[in-house]
PyMOL Python script that loads the backbone (N, CA, C, O; Angstrom):
from pymol import cmd

cmd.read_pdbstr("""\
ATOM      1  N   MET A   1     120.429  58.087  76.561  1.00  0.00           N
ATOM      2  CA  MET A   1     119.990  58.476  75.232  1.00  0.00           C
ATOM      3  C   MET A   1     121.119  59.226  74.536  1.00  0.00           C
ATOM      4  O   MET A   1     121.889  59.954  75.162  1.00  0.00           O
ATOM      5  N   HIS A   2     121.194  59.026  73.229  1.00  0.00           N
ATOM      6  CA  HIS A   2     122.241  59.665  72.443  1.00  0.00           C
ATOM      7  C   HIS A   2     121.633  60.628  71.439  1.00  0.00           C
ATOM      8  O   HIS A   2     120.600  60.342  70.832  1.00  0.00           O
ATOM      9  N   LYS A   3     122.283  61.775  71.269  1.00  0.00           N
ATOM     10  CA  LYS A   3     121.831  62.750  70.284  1.00  0.00           C
ATOM     11  C   LYS A   3     121.792  62.091  68.918  1.00  0.00           C
ATOM     12  O   LYS A   3     122.678  61.311  68.568  1.00  0.00           O
ATOM     13  N   GLY A   4     120.767  62.406  68.153  1.00  0.00           N
ATOM     14  CA  GLY A   4     120.611  61.835  66.824  1.00  0.00           C
ATOM     15  C   GLY A   4     119.859  60.511  66.805  1.00  0.00           C
ATOM     16  O   GLY A   4     119.600  59.961  65.735  1.00  0.00           O
ATOM     17  N   LYS A   5     119.513  60.004  67.963  1.00  0.00           N
ATOM     18  CA  LYS A   5     118.790  58.731  68.049  1.00  0.00           C
ATOM     19  C   LYS A   5     117.321  58.949  67.714  1.00  0.00           C
ATOM     20  O   LYS A   5     116.704  59.905  68.184  1.00  0.00           O
ATOM     21  N   ILE A   6     116.766  58.059  66.899  1.00  0.00           N
ATOM     22  CA  ILE A   6     115.332  58.065  66.613  1.00  0.00           C
ATOM     23  C   ILE A   6     114.700  57.019  67.519  1.00  0.00           C
ATOM     24  O   ILE A   6     115.134  55.868  67.561  1.00  0.00           O
ATOM     25  N   MET A   7     113.668  57.437  68.244  1.00  0.00           N
ATOM     26  CA  MET A   7     113.034  56.532  69.206  1.00  0.00           C
ATOM     27  C   MET A   7     111.525  56.723  69.191  1.00  0.00           C
ATOM     28  O   MET A   7     111.011  57.665  68.589  1.00  0.00           O
ATOM     29  N   SER A   8     110.835  55.831  69.848  1.00  0.00           N
ATOM     30  CA  SER A   8     109.389  55.970  69.952  1.00  0.00           C
ATOM     31  C   SER A   8     109.068  57.128  70.890  1.00  0.00           C
ATOM     32  O   SER A   8     109.863  57.492  71.758  1.00  0.00           O
ATOM     33  N   LYS A   9     107.894  57.688  70.692  1.00  0.00           N
ATOM     34  CA  LYS A   9     107.468  58.807  71.537  1.00  0.00           C
ATOM     35  C   LYS A   9     107.380  58.360  72.998  1.00  0.00           C
ATOM     36  O   LYS A   9     107.758  59.112  73.896  1.00  0.00           O
ATOM     37  N   SER A  10     106.888  57.153  73.242  1.00  0.00           N
ATOM     38  CA  SER A  10     106.771  56.671  74.623  1.00  0.00           C
ATOM     39  C   SER A  10     108.145  56.496  75.265  1.00  0.00           C
ATOM     40  O   SER A  10     108.303  56.769  76.455  1.00  0.00           O
ATOM     41  N   GLU A  11     109.138  56.047  74.504  1.00  0.00           N
ATOM     42  CA  GLU A  11     110.499  55.919  75.028  1.00  0.00           C
ATOM     43  C   GLU A  11     111.079  57.302  75.342  1.00  0.00           C
ATOM     44  O   GLU A  11     111.775  57.476  76.342  1.00  0.00           O
ATOM     45  N   PHE A  12     110.788  58.276  74.488  1.00  0.00           N
ATOM     46  CA  PHE A  12     111.300  59.632  74.670  1.00  0.00           C
ATOM     47  C   PHE A  12     110.795  60.254  75.962  1.00  0.00           C
ATOM     48  O   PHE A  12     111.551  60.926  76.664  1.00  0.00           O
ATOM     49  N   ILE A  13     109.519  60.037  76.284  1.00  0.00           N
ATOM     50  CA  ILE A  13     108.952  60.692  77.466  1.00  0.00           C
ATOM     51  C   ILE A  13     108.914  59.806  78.709  1.00  0.00           C
ATOM     52  O   ILE A  13     108.567  60.296  79.783  1.00  0.00           O
ATOM     53  N   LYS A  14     109.258  58.520  78.608  1.00  0.00           N
ATOM     54  CA  LYS A  14     109.099  57.615  79.749  1.00  0.00           C
ATOM     55  C   LYS A  14     109.994  57.943  80.937  1.00  0.00           C
ATOM     56  O   LYS A  14     109.603  57.698  82.078  1.00  0.00           O
ATOM     57  N   ALA A  15     111.174  58.487  80.703  1.00  0.00           N
ATOM     58  CA  ALA A  15     112.087  58.764  81.808  1.00  0.00           C
ATOM     59  C   ALA A  15     111.709  60.025  82.573  1.00  0.00           C
ATOM     60  O   ALA A  15     112.257  60.297  83.641  1.00  0.00           O
ATOM     61  N   GLY A  16     110.786  60.782  82.033  1.00  0.00           N
ATOM     62  CA  GLY A  16     110.486  62.075  82.647  1.00  0.00           C
ATOM     63  C   GLY A  16     109.143  62.139  83.323  1.00  0.00           C
ATOM     64  O   GLY A  16     108.310  61.239  83.220  1.00  0.00           O
ATOM     65  N   GLU A  17     108.972  63.227  84.009  1.00  0.00           N
ATOM     66  CA  GLU A  17     107.712  63.468  84.689  1.00  0.00           C
ATOM     67  C   GLU A  17     106.721  64.193  83.786  1.00  0.00           C
ATOM     68  O   GLU A  17     105.513  64.129  84.016  1.00  0.00           O
ATOM     69  N   PHE A  18     107.218  64.880  82.763  1.00  0.00           N
ATOM     70  CA  PHE A  18     106.311  65.595  81.881  1.00  0.00           C
ATOM     71  C   PHE A  18     106.950  65.775  80.511  1.00  0.00           C
ATOM     72  O   PHE A  18     108.162  65.635  80.344  1.00  0.00           O
ATOM     73  N   ALA A  19     106.115  66.083  79.550  1.00  0.00           N
ATOM     74  CA  ALA A  19     106.564  66.422  78.202  1.00  0.00           C
ATOM     75  C   ALA A  19     105.738  67.615  77.744  1.00  0.00           C
ATOM     76  O   ALA A  19     104.570  67.750  78.109  1.00  0.00           O
ATOM     77  N   LYS A  20     106.345  68.465  76.954  1.00  0.00           N
ATOM     78  CA  LYS A  20     105.670  69.676  76.500  1.00  0.00           C
ATOM     79  C   LYS A  20     105.980  69.888  75.029  1.00  0.00           C
ATOM     80  O   LYS A  20     107.114  69.700  74.590  1.00  0.00           O
ATOM     81  N   GLU A  21     104.966  70.282  74.271  1.00  0.00           N
ATOM     82  CA  GLU A  21     105.132  70.594  72.854  1.00  0.00           C
ATOM     83  C   GLU A  21     104.586  71.999  72.619  1.00  0.00           C
ATOM     84  O   GLU A  21     103.430  72.183  72.236  1.00  0.00           O
ATOM     85  N   GLU A  22     105.448  72.982  72.857  1.00  0.00           N
ATOM     86  CA  GLU A  22     105.038  74.379  72.702  1.00  0.00           C
ATOM     87  C   GLU A  22     104.932  74.768  71.229  1.00  0.00           C
ATOM     88  O   GLU A  22     104.048  75.530  70.838  1.00  0.00           O
ATOM     89  N   TYR A  23     105.840  74.237  70.426  1.00  0.00           N
ATOM     90  CA  TYR A  23     105.823  74.459  68.981  1.00  0.00           C
ATOM     91  C   TYR A  23     105.497  73.139  68.318  1.00  0.00           C
ATOM     92  O   TYR A  23     106.022  72.100  68.718  1.00  0.00           O
ATOM     93  N   GLU A  24     104.633  73.161  67.307  1.00  0.00           N
ATOM     94  CA  GLU A  24     104.258  71.916  66.648  1.00  0.00           C
ATOM     95  C   GLU A  24     105.494  71.222  66.093  1.00  0.00           C
ATOM     96  O   GLU A  24     106.232  71.789  65.287  1.00  0.00           O
ATOM     97  N   GLY A  25     105.704  70.006  66.531  1.00  0.00           N
ATOM     98  CA  GLY A  25     106.816  69.201  66.057  1.00  0.00           C
ATOM     99  C   GLY A  25     108.044  69.222  66.947  1.00  0.00           C
ATOM    100  O   GLY A  25     108.916  68.368  66.786  1.00  0.00           O
ATOM    101  N   LEU A  26     108.153  70.156  67.878  1.00  0.00           N
ATOM    102  CA  LEU A  26     109.294  70.220  68.793  1.00  0.00           C
ATOM    103  C   LEU A  26     108.799  69.869  70.185  1.00  0.00           C
ATOM    104  O   LEU A  26     107.863  70.484  70.697  1.00  0.00           O
ATOM    105  N   ILE A  27     109.432  68.882  70.788  1.00  0.00           N
ATOM    106  CA  ILE A  27     108.953  68.384  72.073  1.00  0.00           C
ATOM    107  C   ILE A  27     110.113  68.332  73.075  1.00  0.00           C
ATOM    108  O   ILE A  27     111.246  68.010  72.717  1.00  0.00           O
ATOM    109  N   VAL A  28     109.812  68.648  74.302  1.00  0.00           N
ATOM    110  CA  VAL A  28     110.805  68.580  75.374  1.00  0.00           C
ATOM    111  C   VAL A  28     110.240  67.704  76.487  1.00  0.00           C
ATOM    112  O   VAL A  28     109.059  67.793  76.822  1.00  0.00           O
ATOM    113  N   ALA A  29     111.090  66.862  77.050  1.00  0.00           N
ATOM    114  CA  ALA A  29     110.679  65.985  78.147  1.00  0.00           C
ATOM    115  C   ALA A  29     111.757  66.009  79.217  1.00  0.00           C
ATOM    116  O   ALA A  29     112.949  65.981  78.913  1.00  0.00           O
ATOM    117  N   ALA A  30     111.335  66.059  80.455  1.00  0.00           N
ATOM    118  CA  ALA A  30     112.274  66.056  81.575  1.00  0.00           C
ATOM    119  C   ALA A  30     112.782  64.640  81.807  1.00  0.00           C
ATOM    120  O   ALA A  30     111.996  63.693  81.856  1.00  0.00           O
ATOM    121  N   ASP A  31     114.091  64.497  81.950  1.00  0.00           N
ATOM    122  CA  ASP A  31     114.712  63.224  82.323  1.00  0.00           C
ATOM    123  C   ASP A  31     115.119  63.373  83.782  1.00  0.00           C
ATOM    124  O   ASP A  31     116.213  63.850  84.083  1.00  0.00           O
ATOM    125  N   THR A  32     114.243  62.968  84.676  1.00  0.00           N
ATOM    126  CA  THR A  32     114.461  63.198  86.100  1.00  0.00           C
ATOM    127  C   THR A  32     115.634  62.393  86.656  1.00  0.00           C
ATOM    128  O   THR A  32     116.263  62.820  87.625  1.00  0.00           O
ATOM    129  N   GLU A  33     115.938  61.246  86.067  1.00  0.00           N
ATOM    130  CA  GLU A  33     117.074  60.445  86.531  1.00  0.00           C
ATOM    131  C   GLU A  33     118.384  61.183  86.339  1.00  0.00           C
ATOM    132  O   GLU A  33     119.253  61.151  87.210  1.00  0.00           O
ATOM    133  N   LYS A  34     118.531  61.853  85.193  1.00  0.00           N
ATOM    134  CA  LYS A  34     119.781  62.530  84.858  1.00  0.00           C
ATOM    135  C   LYS A  34     119.747  64.020  85.179  1.00  0.00           C
ATOM    136  O   LYS A  34     120.781  64.686  85.126  1.00  0.00           O
ATOM    137  N   GLY A  35     118.578  64.546  85.510  1.00  0.00           N
ATOM    138  CA  GLY A  35     118.456  65.959  85.791  1.00  0.00           C
ATOM    139  C   GLY A  35     118.617  66.825  84.551  1.00  0.00           C
ATOM    140  O   GLY A  35     119.076  67.964  84.633  1.00  0.00           O
ATOM    141  N   LEU A  36     118.236  66.279  83.404  1.00  0.00           N
ATOM    142  CA  LEU A  36     118.349  66.983  82.125  1.00  0.00           C
ATOM    143  C   LEU A  36     117.006  67.028  81.432  1.00  0.00           C
ATOM    144  O   LEU A  36     116.059  66.358  81.842  1.00  0.00           O
ATOM    145  N   TYR A  37     116.930  67.825  80.378  1.00  0.00           N
ATOM    146  CA  TYR A  37     115.755  67.871  79.522  1.00  0.00           C
ATOM    147  C   TYR A  37     116.149  67.349  78.152  1.00  0.00           C
ATOM    148  O   TYR A  37     117.167  67.761  77.596  1.00  0.00           O
ATOM    149  N   ASN A  38     115.350  66.445  77.606  1.00  0.00           N
ATOM    150  CA  ASN A  38     115.556  65.939  76.258  1.00  0.00           C
ATOM    151  C   ASN A  38     114.738  66.796  75.305  1.00  0.00           C
ATOM    152  O   ASN A  38     113.552  67.031  75.532  1.00  0.00           O
ATOM    153  N   ILE A  39     115.374  67.260  74.243  1.00  0.00           N
ATOM    154  CA  ILE A  39     114.693  68.071  73.240  1.00  0.00           C
ATOM    155  C   ILE A  39     114.709  67.292  71.939  1.00  0.00           C
ATOM    156  O   ILE A  39     115.765  66.861  71.476  1.00  0.00           O
ATOM    157  N   GLY A  40     113.526  67.112  71.348  1.00  0.00           N
ATOM    158  CA  GLY A  40     113.432  66.319  70.130  1.00  0.00           C
ATOM    159  C   GLY A  40     112.455  66.900  69.131  1.00  0.00           C
ATOM    160  O   GLY A  40     111.651  67.777  69.446  1.00  0.00           O
ATOM    161  N   VAL A  41     112.551  66.379  67.905  1.00  0.00           N
ATOM    162  CA  VAL A  41     111.640  66.753  66.826  1.00  0.00           C
ATOM    163  C   VAL A  41     110.806  65.532  66.478  1.00  0.00           C
ATOM    164  O   VAL A  41     111.331  64.429  66.329  1.00  0.00           O
ATOM    165  N   GLN A  42     109.510  65.739  66.352  1.00  0.00           N
ATOM    166  CA  GLN A  42     108.608  64.656  66.001  1.00  0.00           C
ATOM    167  C   GLN A  42     108.720  64.369  64.510  1.00  0.00           C
ATOM    168  O   GLN A  42     108.527  65.258  63.681  1.00  0.00           O
ATOM    169  N   LEU A  43     109.036  63.107  64.173  1.00  0.00           N
ATOM    170  CA  LEU A  43     109.189  62.695  62.781  1.00  0.00           C
ATOM    171  C   LEU A  43     107.937  62.020  62.239  1.00  0.00           C
ATOM    172  O   LEU A  43     107.659  62.079  61.041  1.00  0.00           O
ATOM    173  N   SER A  44     107.191  61.383  63.119  1.00  0.00           N
ATOM    174  CA  SER A  44     105.929  60.743  62.753  1.00  0.00           C
ATOM    175  C   SER A  44     105.070  60.711  64.008  1.00  0.00           C
ATOM    176  O   SER A  44     105.465  61.232  65.051  1.00  0.00           O
ATOM    177  N   GLU A  45     103.915  60.108  63.908  1.00  0.00           N
ATOM    178  CA  GLU A  45     103.007  60.061  65.061  1.00  0.00           C
ATOM    179  C   GLU A  45     103.698  59.469  66.287  1.00  0.00           C
ATOM    180  O   GLU A  45     103.424  59.886  67.413  1.00  0.00           O
ATOM    181  N   ASP A  46     104.601  58.490  66.076  1.00  0.00           N
ATOM    182  CA  ASP A  46     105.234  57.830  67.213  1.00  0.00           C
ATOM    183  C   ASP A  46     106.764  57.833  67.155  1.00  0.00           C
ATOM    184  O   ASP A  46     107.387  57.091  67.914  1.00  0.00           O
ATOM    185  N   LYS A  47     107.390  58.626  66.298  1.00  0.00           N
ATOM    186  CA  LYS A  47     108.853  58.656  66.218  1.00  0.00           C
ATOM    187  C   LYS A  47     109.379  60.051  66.524  1.00  0.00           C
ATOM    188  O   LYS A  47     108.897  61.051  65.992  1.00  0.00           O
ATOM    189  N   ILE A  48     110.382  60.089  67.400  1.00  0.00           N
ATOM    190  CA  ILE A  48     111.009  61.337  67.827  1.00  0.00           C
ATOM    191  C   ILE A  48     112.512  61.236  67.561  1.00  0.00           C
ATOM    192  O   ILE A  48     113.132  60.209  67.836  1.00  0.00           O
ATOM    193  N   LEU A  49     113.084  62.303  67.028  1.00  0.00           N
ATOM    194  CA  LEU A  49     114.530  62.407  66.854  1.00  0.00           C
ATOM    195  C   LEU A  49     115.066  63.227  68.018  1.00  0.00           C
ATOM    196  O   LEU A  49     114.701  64.393  68.174  1.00  0.00           O
ATOM    197  N   LEU A  50     115.931  62.631  68.841  1.00  0.00           N
ATOM    198  CA  LEU A  50     116.530  63.348  69.958  1.00  0.00           C
ATOM    199  C   LEU A  50     117.578  64.307  69.415  1.00  0.00           C
ATOM    200  O   LEU A  50     118.579  63.883  68.838  1.00  0.00           O
ATOM    201  N   LEU A  51     117.346  65.597  69.602  1.00  0.00           N
ATOM    202  CA  LEU A  51     118.290  66.607  69.118  1.00  0.00           C
ATOM    203  C   LEU A  51     119.388  66.868  70.137  1.00  0.00           C
ATOM    204  O   LEU A  51     120.571  66.915  69.798  1.00  0.00           O
ATOM    205  N   GLU A  52     118.984  67.036  71.381  1.00  0.00           N
ATOM    206  CA  GLU A  52     119.979  67.295  72.405  1.00  0.00           C
ATOM    207  C   GLU A  52     119.388  67.189  73.799  1.00  0.00           C
ATOM    208  O   GLU A  52     118.175  67.090  73.985  1.00  0.00           O
ATOM    209  N   GLN A  53     120.292  67.214  74.771  1.00  0.00           N
ATOM    210  CA  GLN A  53     119.907  67.247  76.168  1.00  0.00           C
ATOM    211  C   GLN A  53     120.431  68.560  76.745  1.00  0.00           C
ATOM    212  O   GLN A  53     121.534  68.996  76.415  1.00  0.00           O
ATOM    213  N   ALA A  54     119.647  69.175  77.593  1.00  0.00           N
ATOM    214  CA  ALA A  54     120.017  70.480  78.147  1.00  0.00           C
ATOM    215  C   ALA A  54     119.747  70.500  79.644  1.00  0.00           C
ATOM    216  O   ALA A  54     118.879  69.790  80.151  1.00  0.00           O
ATOM    217  N   THR A  55     120.507  71.323  80.326  1.00  0.00           N
ATOM    218  CA  THR A  55     120.294  71.505  81.764  1.00  0.00           C
ATOM    219  C   THR A  55     119.109  72.439  81.974  1.00  0.00           C
ATOM    220  O   THR A  55     118.583  73.026  81.028  1.00  0.00           O
ATOM    221  N   ASP A  56     118.707  72.560  83.211  1.00  0.00           N
ATOM    222  CA  ASP A  56     117.611  73.443  83.572  1.00  0.00           C
ATOM    223  C   ASP A  56     117.888  74.884  83.133  1.00  0.00           C
ATOM    224  O   ASP A  56     116.978  75.592  82.700  1.00  0.00           O
ATOM    225  N   ASN A  57     119.125  75.303  83.244  1.00  0.00           N
ATOM    226  CA  ASN A  57     119.512  76.670  82.869  1.00  0.00           C
ATOM    227  C   ASN A  57     119.537  76.889  81.358  1.00  0.00           C
ATOM    228  O   ASN A  57     119.374  78.019  80.898  1.00  0.00           O
ATOM    229  N   GLN A  58     119.736  75.835  80.589  1.00  0.00           N
ATOM    230  CA  GLN A  58     119.888  75.945  79.143  1.00  0.00           C
ATOM    231  C   GLN A  58     118.626  75.637  78.354  1.00  0.00           C
ATOM    232  O   GLN A  58     118.513  76.061  77.203  1.00  0.00           O
ATOM    233  N   VAL A  59     117.683  74.920  78.926  1.00  0.00           N
ATOM    234  CA  VAL A  59     116.582  74.336  78.160  1.00  0.00           C
ATOM    235  C   VAL A  59     115.749  75.376  77.414  1.00  0.00           C
ATOM    236  O   VAL A  59     115.442  75.166  76.240  1.00  0.00           O
ATOM    237  N   HIS A  60     115.382  76.455  78.027  1.00  0.00           N
ATOM    238  CA  HIS A  60     114.537  77.450  77.355  1.00  0.00           C
ATOM    239  C   HIS A  60     115.260  78.087  76.175  1.00  0.00           C
ATOM    240  O   HIS A  60     114.678  78.252  75.103  1.00  0.00           O
ATOM    241  N   GLU A  61     116.515  78.443  76.368  1.00  0.00           N
ATOM    242  CA  GLU A  61     117.297  79.050  75.300  1.00  0.00           C
ATOM    243  C   GLU A  61     117.461  78.092  74.120  1.00  0.00           C
ATOM    244  O   GLU A  61     117.240  78.480  72.973  1.00  0.00           O
ATOM    245  N   ARG A  62     117.842  76.856  74.390  1.00  0.00           N
ATOM    246  CA  ARG A  62     118.054  75.864  73.318  1.00  0.00           C
ATOM    247  C   ARG A  62     116.741  75.541  72.599  1.00  0.00           C
ATOM    248  O   ARG A  62     116.709  75.412  71.375  1.00  0.00           O
ATOM    249  N   TYR A  63     115.675  75.415  73.362  1.00  0.00           N
ATOM    250  CA  TYR A  63     114.363  75.106  72.801  1.00  0.00           C
ATOM    251  C   TYR A  63     113.948  76.187  71.804  1.00  0.00           C
ATOM    252  O   TYR A  63     113.488  75.880  70.704  1.00  0.00           O
ATOM    253  N   HIS A  64     114.110  77.442  72.189  1.00  0.00           N
ATOM    254  CA  HIS A  64     113.708  78.547  71.310  1.00  0.00           C
ATOM    255  C   HIS A  64     114.672  78.735  70.140  1.00  0.00           C
ATOM    256  O   HIS A  64     114.263  79.226  69.087  1.00  0.00           O
ATOM    257  N   GLU A  65     115.930  78.361  70.297  1.00  0.00           N
ATOM    258  CA  GLU A  65     116.881  78.397  69.183  1.00  0.00           C
ATOM    259  C   GLU A  65     116.546  77.327  68.143  1.00  0.00           C
ATOM    260  O   GLU A  65     116.735  77.540  66.946  1.00  0.00           O
ATOM    261  N   LEU A  66     116.052  76.188  68.600  1.00  0.00           N
ATOM    262  CA  LEU A  66     115.742  75.079  67.697  1.00  0.00           C
ATOM    263  C   LEU A  66     114.388  75.233  67.006  1.00  0.00           C
ATOM    264  O   LEU A  66     114.187  74.682  65.924  1.00  0.00           O
ATOM    265  N   ALA A  67     113.477  75.958  67.598  1.00  0.00           N
ATOM    266  CA  ALA A  67     112.117  76.092  67.065  1.00  0.00           C
ATOM    267  C   ALA A  67     112.080  76.515  65.594  1.00  0.00           C
ATOM    268  O   ALA A  67     111.309  75.934  64.830  1.00  0.00           O
ATOM    269  N   PRO A  68     112.874  77.498  65.161  1.00  0.00           N
ATOM    270  CA  PRO A  68     112.821  77.890  63.745  1.00  0.00           C
ATOM    271  C   PRO A  68     113.349  76.817  62.786  1.00  0.00           C
ATOM    272  O   PRO A  68     113.136  76.911  61.578  1.00  0.00           O
ATOM    273  N   ARG A  69     114.025  75.816  63.309  1.00  0.00           N
ATOM    274  CA  ARG A  69     114.618  74.768  62.460  1.00  0.00           C
ATOM    275  C   ARG A  69     113.767  73.510  62.360  1.00  0.00           C
ATOM    276  O   ARG A  69     114.188  72.542  61.727  1.00  0.00           O
ATOM    277  N   ILE A  70     112.582  73.496  62.966  1.00  0.00           N
ATOM    278  CA  ILE A  70     111.745  72.294  62.990  1.00  0.00           C
ATOM    279  C   ILE A  70     111.492  71.768  61.581  1.00  0.00           C
ATOM    280  O   ILE A  70     111.752  70.598  61.300  1.00  0.00           O
ATOM    281  N   THR A  71     110.995  72.610  60.707  1.00  0.00           N
ATOM    282  CA  THR A  71     110.650  72.182  59.344  1.00  0.00           C
ATOM    283  C   THR A  71     111.885  71.699  58.595  1.00  0.00           C
ATOM    284  O   THR A  71     111.825  70.693  57.888  1.00  0.00           O
ATOM    285  N   GLU A  72     112.995  72.398  58.741  1.00  0.00           N
ATOM    286  CA  GLU A  72     114.240  72.011  58.080  1.00  0.00           C
ATOM    287  C   GLU A  72     114.686  70.614  58.522  1.00  0.00           C
ATOM    288  O   GLU A  72     115.065  69.788  57.692  1.00  0.00           O
ATOM    289  N   ILE A  73     114.639  70.358  59.811  1.00  0.00           N
ATOM    290  CA  ILE A  73     115.039  69.053  60.349  1.00  0.00           C
ATOM    291  C   ILE A  73     114.084  67.970  59.859  1.00  0.00           C
ATOM    292  O   ILE A  73     114.524  66.888  59.469  1.00  0.00           O
ATOM    293  N   GLN A  74     112.786  68.247  59.875  1.00  0.00           N
ATOM    294  CA  GLN A  74     111.813  67.263  59.407  1.00  0.00           C
ATOM    295  C   GLN A  74     112.023  66.957  57.924  1.00  0.00           C
ATOM    296  O   GLN A  74     111.894  65.807  57.504  1.00  0.00           O
ATOM    297  N   ARG A  75     112.345  67.978  57.132  1.00  0.00           N
ATOM    298  CA  ARG A  75     112.619  67.743  55.712  1.00  0.00           C
ATOM    299  C   ARG A  75     113.819  66.825  55.517  1.00  0.00           C
ATOM    300  O   ARG A  75     113.810  65.966  54.635  1.00  0.00           O
ATOM    301  N   GLN A  76     114.846  67.003  56.334  1.00  0.00           N
ATOM    302  CA  GLN A  76     116.030  66.147  56.245  1.00  0.00           C
ATOM    303  C   GLN A  76     115.654  64.684  56.471  1.00  0.00           C
ATOM    304  O   GLN A  76     116.279  63.783  55.911  1.00  0.00           O
ATOM    305  N   TYR A  77     114.643  64.457  57.282  1.00  0.00           N
ATOM    306  CA  TYR A  77     114.185  63.102  57.578  1.00  0.00           C
ATOM    307  C   TYR A  77     112.941  62.737  56.780  1.00  0.00           C
ATOM    308  O   TYR A  77     112.285  61.733  57.059  1.00  0.00           O
ATOM    309  N   LYS A  78     112.620  63.565  55.777  1.00  0.00           N
ATOM    310  CA  LYS A  78     111.529  63.323  54.824  1.00  0.00           C
ATOM    311  C   LYS A  78     110.191  63.081  55.516  1.00  0.00           C
ATOM    312  O   LYS A  78     109.540  62.060  55.297  1.00  0.00           O
ATOM    313  N   VAL A  79     109.797  64.028  56.347  1.00  0.00           N
ATOM    314  CA  VAL A  79     108.562  63.921  57.113  1.00  0.00           C
ATOM    315  C   VAL A  79     107.430  64.629  56.382  1.00  0.00           C
ATOM    316  O   VAL A  79     107.604  65.736  55.872  1.00  0.00           O
ATOM    317  N   ASN A  80     106.260  63.975  56.335  1.00  0.00           N
ATOM    318  CA  ASN A  80     105.063  64.629  55.817  1.00  0.00           C
ATOM    319  C   ASN A  80     104.679  65.755  56.756  1.00  0.00           C
ATOM    320  O   ASN A  80     104.869  65.637  57.967  1.00  0.00           O
ATOM    321  N   ARG A  81     104.149  66.834  56.231  1.00  0.00           N
ATOM    322  CA  ARG A  81     103.764  67.970  57.073  1.00  0.00           C
ATOM    323  C   ARG A  81     102.721  67.594  58.123  1.00  0.00           C
ATOM    324  O   ARG A  81     102.717  68.168  59.212  1.00  0.00           O
ATOM    325  N   ASP A  82     101.840  66.647  57.822  1.00  0.00           N
ATOM    326  CA  ASP A  82     100.809  66.272  58.793  1.00  0.00           C
ATOM    327  C   ASP A  82     101.307  65.236  59.795  1.00  0.00           C
ATOM    328  O   ASP A  82     100.547  64.799  60.660  1.00  0.00           O
ATOM    329  N   LEU A  83     102.573  64.840  59.689  1.00  0.00           N
ATOM    330  CA  LEU A  83     103.197  63.876  60.581  1.00  0.00           C
ATOM    331  C   LEU A  83     102.484  62.527  60.621  1.00  0.00           C
ATOM    332  O   LEU A  83     102.663  61.756  61.564  1.00  0.00           O
ATOM    333  N   SER A  84     101.678  62.241  59.599  1.00  0.00           N
ATOM    334  CA  SER A  84     100.930  60.986  59.638  1.00  0.00           C
ATOM    335  C   SER A  84     101.784  59.775  59.261  1.00  0.00           C
ATOM    336  O   SER A  84     101.452  58.642  59.610  1.00  0.00           O
ATOM    337  N   SER A  85     102.876  60.018  58.552  1.00  0.00           N
ATOM    338  CA  SER A  85     103.721  58.880  58.210  1.00  0.00           C
ATOM    339  C   SER A  85     105.135  59.339  57.905  1.00  0.00           C
ATOM    340  O   SER A  85     105.367  60.483  57.515  1.00  0.00           O
ATOM    341  N   TYR A  86     106.047  58.450  58.085  1.00  0.00           N
ATOM    342  CA  TYR A  86     107.449  58.686  57.778  1.00  0.00           C
ATOM    343  C   TYR A  86     107.686  58.193  56.365  1.00  0.00           C
ATOM    344  O   TYR A  86     107.395  57.034  56.071  1.00  0.00           O
ATOM    345  N   ILE A  87     108.195  59.016  55.498  1.00  0.00           N
ATOM    346  CA  ILE A  87     108.373  58.655  54.092  1.00  0.00           C
ATOM    347  C   ILE A  87     109.788  58.115  53.895  1.00  0.00           C
ATOM    348  O   ILE A  87     110.767  58.773  54.247  1.00  0.00           O
ATOM    349  N   GLU A  88     109.884  56.939  53.341  1.00  0.00           N
ATOM    350  CA  GLU A  88     111.182  56.370  53.013  1.00  0.00           C
ATOM    351  C   GLU A  88     111.321  56.322  51.513  1.00  0.00           C
ATOM    352  O   GLU A  88     110.364  56.040  50.792  1.00  0.00           O
ATOM    353  N   GLU A  89     112.524  56.599  51.048  1.00  0.00           N
ATOM    354  CA  GLU A  89     112.766  56.540  49.590  1.00  0.00           C
ATOM    355  C   GLU A  89     113.240  55.175  49.205  1.00  0.00           C
ATOM    356  O   GLU A  89     113.498  54.920  48.029  1.00  0.00           O
TER     357      GLU A  89
END
""", "prot")
cmd.dss("prot")
cmd.show_as("cartoon", "prot")
cmd.util.cbc("prot")
cmd.orient("prot")
């Protein structure tokens, strides 16, 4: 997976054993093959923007650093607040 890639929610979480959404719109999934965590922002009901991958030691810090930027990132991708649809201009 590459940072900045938009993918389906099932693709985002398929490589991992679990996914967690502690903050609305920010999701983390374990990539057990690579031993990393994928951190993404939900753009629509089924679309996730991969923000970055982090190690076990980094994931909590990066996740909490990104949490305040959820709305800003979603606005850049023109996301409705209810995440019901992706708006294209």
